[in-house]
N, C-alpha and C positions, 0 to 999 in steps of 0.2 A: 420714720422708719423703725420705730421701736416695736411696732406690732405688724404682723403680716396682714396685708389687705387682700381684697378679692377682685381688684380691677384687672382688666385685660392687660396682657404684656406682649411685646413685639414678637416673641418667639413661641407663643402658644401654638401647640400643634406640631412642633418640631421634636423629633425623638433622636437622642444622641446616645451612642454606646461608648462609654469611657473605659477603655481597657488599659489605659496608661498608668504609670506609677509616679510617685513623688509630686513634683510641682508643675512643670511646664505645660504639657498637654492636659493634665487634669485641671490646671487653672483655667485654660481655655474653656473646658467643659463647665467649670463653675460659673464663669461669666455668662455662658449661654443659659445655664440653669437659673441664674438670678433674673434673667429677662424672659423667663417663661418656658424654656425648653424642658422637656422631660428627659432627664439625664439618668441613664441606668449605669451605675458604676459596677463593673465586672471585676471581681477579685479572685485570687487563688483561694480555693477552699481551705478552711482551717486557719490560715495565717493572715490572709488579706493583703492589702497594699502596704508596702513598707512604711508609708507615711503614717499608718496607724501607731507605729512605735517610734516615730521620729519626733523628738522634741519632748516637751513636758507631759508626763503621763497624768491621766485623771483616774478617778475611782472606777470607771466603767471598763470592765474587761470583756471583750467580745471575740477575741481571737485566741488560738491555742498558744500564743507566745507567753501568755500570763501577764503581759504588761497592759496597762489601761490605755484606751484610745486617747491619743495625745491632743493637746490644744491645737497643734498644727492640723491634725485630721479634722477636728470639730470645725475649725474656721475655714479650711480650704476645700472641704468636701461638702459644704452646705448645699442644701436643696437637691441632693442626689438621692436616688434609690439604690440601695446596695444589694447586689446578688453575687453569689459565688459560682464559679465555673472554671473547670480545668480545660483551658484551650488546647493543651497539648494532647489530650485524649481524643479518640475518634468521636465518641459520643458528645464530648464537650464542644469539639469543632462543629459538629452537626447542629447542635443547639444554637451556637453562635451564628451560623449561617442563617438559621431560621429567624433569629432576631434581626440580622442585617437586612433580610428581605422586607422587614416592616419598620425600618429605621431610615433616618435621613443622613446621619453623620456618624462616623467612627473617629475617635481620638486615640492615637497610639504613640508610644515612644520607645518601642523595643529596638534593640540594636539591628542594624541593617541586615536583612535576610531572615530574621527570626520568624516573622509571620509567614513568609514564603516557605520556610522549612516545615511549618505546621500545616501547610496547605491553605493558608488564610491570607495570601498576598493580595495586592491591589487588583490584579487581573481577575482572580477568582471571585473576589467580593463584588467587583463591578459587574461581572457577568450575572451575578445573582440579583443585583439592584443597580441598573444603569444610572439612576439618578443619585447614587451614593456620593457623598462628599467625605473625604478621608484626610484627617490631619496627621501628618507624620513628622514628629519632632525627634531629632537625634542630636548628638554632640556636634557633628560636622556635616549633616545633610546626607542624602541618599547617594550622592556621587562624589568623585574626587578621591585622591590617594589616602585621605584620612577617614573615609566614610565608615569603615568598620571599627574604628577606634571608639572605646567608651568615652563618654563625656559628661561632665557635671558643670554646674554654673561657674565654679571657681576656674575650671579649665577654660570654659568659654570666655569668661571675662579676661583671662590672661591672653588667650589666643586671639581674641577679637580686638585687642589694642587698648582696653580700658584699664586693666590691672596695673600696667606699667606707669600710669599717670597718677595713681592715687598715693598720697604720702608726701612727706616733706622732701625737698630737694636733696638733702644729705642723709636721708634715711631709706629704709627698705620700702618697696612697693607694698601697699596695704589694700584692704577692702573696706568699704563703708559698713561697719558693724559686721554682722554675719548674714545680712540679707542676700538672698540668692537672686540678684537682679536679673541675670541672664534667663533664669527660669520664668520669672514673672513677665519680663519683657517679651519672651518668646511666646508665652501663653496669650498675651494681648495681641501680638502680631498674628498668632494662630486664630484667635477669635475673629479678627478682621478678615483673614483669608477665608475662613469658613463662611462668614456672612456674604462675602462677595461670590464665593462658589455656589452658595445656595441661591443667590439671585440669578446666576447663570442657569442653574438647574431648573428653576421655575420657568425661565424663558425658553429654554431649549430642550429640557428633559434629559440633559446630559450632565452627569456628575464629573468630578475630577478630584485629584489629591493635591494637598498643600504640603510642600517639602520645606521644612525649616531646620537649619542647623543652629544650635544654641548660640554659637559665636556670632552668627549673622545679625541677630537682633542687637547685640552690643556694638558690632562694627558699624551698624547703620546710624548710630547716634553720636558719632565722633565729630560733629559739626564740620569745620573746614580742614581737618587734618589730612584727608585724602587729597583734595585739590592743592593744598599748600605743599605737600611733599611732591606731588606730581609736577607742580609748577617750578619750584626752586629748591627742592630737597630739604625743606624745613622739617625737622623732627621735634615734636613737642616733648618736653621733659616734665618731670614732677614739679609742681609749683605749690604744694601744700594747699591752703585754702584760697590762694589767689586765682585769678582768671586771666587767661593769656591776652585778650584783646582790650580789656578795660581796666581802669584803676581809679579810685579804690573800689574794690569788689572782693570782700574777704570777710573773715571772722575776727572779731575784736573782743578782748576780755574787759569786763567792767569792774568797777571798784569792789563790788561784792562777790567777785569770783565767777560770775556768770559770763556767758558768751552771747554776742549778738552778731547777726549778719547784716552788713550794709552793702548795698549794690548801687553804684553810680555808673550806669551804662552809657551815659553821654555827658557832654559838657554842661548842659542845663542842670542835670541832677547834681553834678559836683558843685556848681555855683550855689545850689540850695544847701548842700551840706556845709560848704564853707561859711555861709551865713549862719547856719545853726551852730556851728562851732565858734562863732564870734570872730571869724577870720575871713571876711569877704574879700580881702585883697588877694587871697590865694587863687581866686578864680579869674584874676586879670589875665589878659592874653599874653602878657610878657612874663607871667609867673607859671601857674599850673592850670590855666583855664582851658587849654586844648589837650585832648586825649593823648596826642603824641608826646607832649611835654610830661604828662603824668606817667606814661609808660616808661619814658627815659629816666624818670626820677622815682620809680616805684618804691624803693626803700624809704625815701624821704616822705612820700605821700602816705604810705601805710603807717609810718612812724608818727606822723602828725595826727592821723585819725585814731591810732592806738592810744596815744597819750591823752587825747581828748576823752575817749571812752573810758579810759582807766580812772579818770577823775570823777566819774559819775556812776550811780547805781544802774543796774539793768533797766529798771522802770524809768529812771530819769532819761536815759539814752533813748528808749522807745518813745517816751512822750515828746522829747525834743524833736526827734526825727519825724514823728507823725505830724506834729504841728508845722514843721517846715517842709512837709511833702517829700521827704527823703525815704526811699524804700529801705525798710529796716524790719528785722524780725528776730525773735529769740531763737536760740538753738535749743529746742524743746527736748526734754527727756519724755519717755512715755508717761511718767507721772505728771509732768506739766500738761501733756495733752489731755489727760483725764480731767484736769481742772480748768482748761481753757474755754472761755465762753464762746469763741468762734466755732470750735469743734462741737460744742453743745448746740449752738444755734443751727448749725448745718446738719445735726443729727448724724455726725460721722461715726459715732459709737453705737452699736446695736447690742442690746442686752437681751439674750434669749435663754430660755430654760432648756436644758438638755437632760433627757431621761437618765436617772442614776447618778447625776452629777450636780445639778442645780443650775444657778445662773452663770452664764459665760458671756463675756463681752468680746465682740469681734468688730472689725472694720465694716462700715456700711458699703452699700453698692455704689460703684462708679462705672459709667457716668450717670448723671441725674437727668432723666427725661421728664419733661413737663407734663405730658399727657399720658404716657404709658410707662411709668417708672418701673425699674426692677425692685426686687425686695428679697429679704432673707426669710424664707418660710420655716426652715429648721436647720439645725447644725448637722455636721457629719454623722451619718447613720451608723447603727450597730452593724457588724458584719452579717451579711445575708438577710437583712431584715425584710427585703422585698422578694425573697425567693418564691414564696407561695403566690404572691400577687403577679409577678412577672411570668413565671413558668406556668402557673395555673391559669391566670387571667389572659395574658397576652398570647402564650403559645398553646393554651388549652390542655396542658398535661393534667392527668388525674392526681389526686393526693397519693395514691399508691405508686404511680410512676415517679413522682417527686421524691418520695421516700426511698425508692429503689436507687435512683441516681445519687441520692445522698449517701446511701450505704456503699455504693461503688466508688465514692470519692470524686464523682464527676461534678457535683455541686456542693 
């Protein structure tokens, strides 16, 4: 995946209008673009998407903010064509409707009622294009008492039940780094919803909208927490690196100060670990061989594994566990990832040239399709770089008309 190819992709011929900002809905559009969809990123004239100035700036300045397009923008807006358009103006709304008539998907994440206020709500757009699929991502969804509240990933992770679980039992709730999990997860669920809706539109000629609240994507991945509470009132608390239903299944520090993850999800795996540790007797049925016994003695079990790992270097632990078929892996920093042969072999890092910046490394495409894989064609584009191509080529506006709209601030 180090170079763009020319093979057919699953979504060739699909046109997407991305009018969303930041991560969630735009990430859905990025996934679609990686697999062949033509994604037209529509941004506010002059300033563009706030993601352009969110994160580490580069040397390329394309908006009136004076800040360089950030690494977030370059990575997460890849494969898109950027145009500017003021949706709040009458002429801007009219141009958008003309684009909708020739498109398959719209991705948006404005607060509930915003598009309706501009005369661009779902009913209006579907009347223009009955086959249209529309992704609508908000903090809390289109309905319910919280629908009109603003929402970001941190709020969604808190409200959805994940935030309270992260951290040590005697410490405050934390987040894993600063990754906006709710945004990325909602973008993935959004892509899934769009693909299913497109399948229905192909079959019936009828489009539909997909309604996602950021908190819902988090809530959906809480394994057995919902049935456990519904059945007997169990409320899961913070457990640090431990896992509620199995043990040992945690992070352990090695002699050289590194950390490794060891995951024994069943009794067989623990027996292998006990043998690797030179303590096979620990896996006896009358000791710690059964998961119930290990859960009841969690501090003892984790203490035994921690003491063993602390006596070895990271590489020694990894070699021993690999030889003994015990699931184990390093807690990688991003620097480790750049040097890891597995990432290299799978081409998980894509190095691309960006105009005015030079080489930029970004994560590669997921998932990996054997016959029609996705690819990264280019990184996030300069603001308005496709104005002439889209308005002139797709909508047939003359150069004079485009200049006039630019002078009026419509594009």
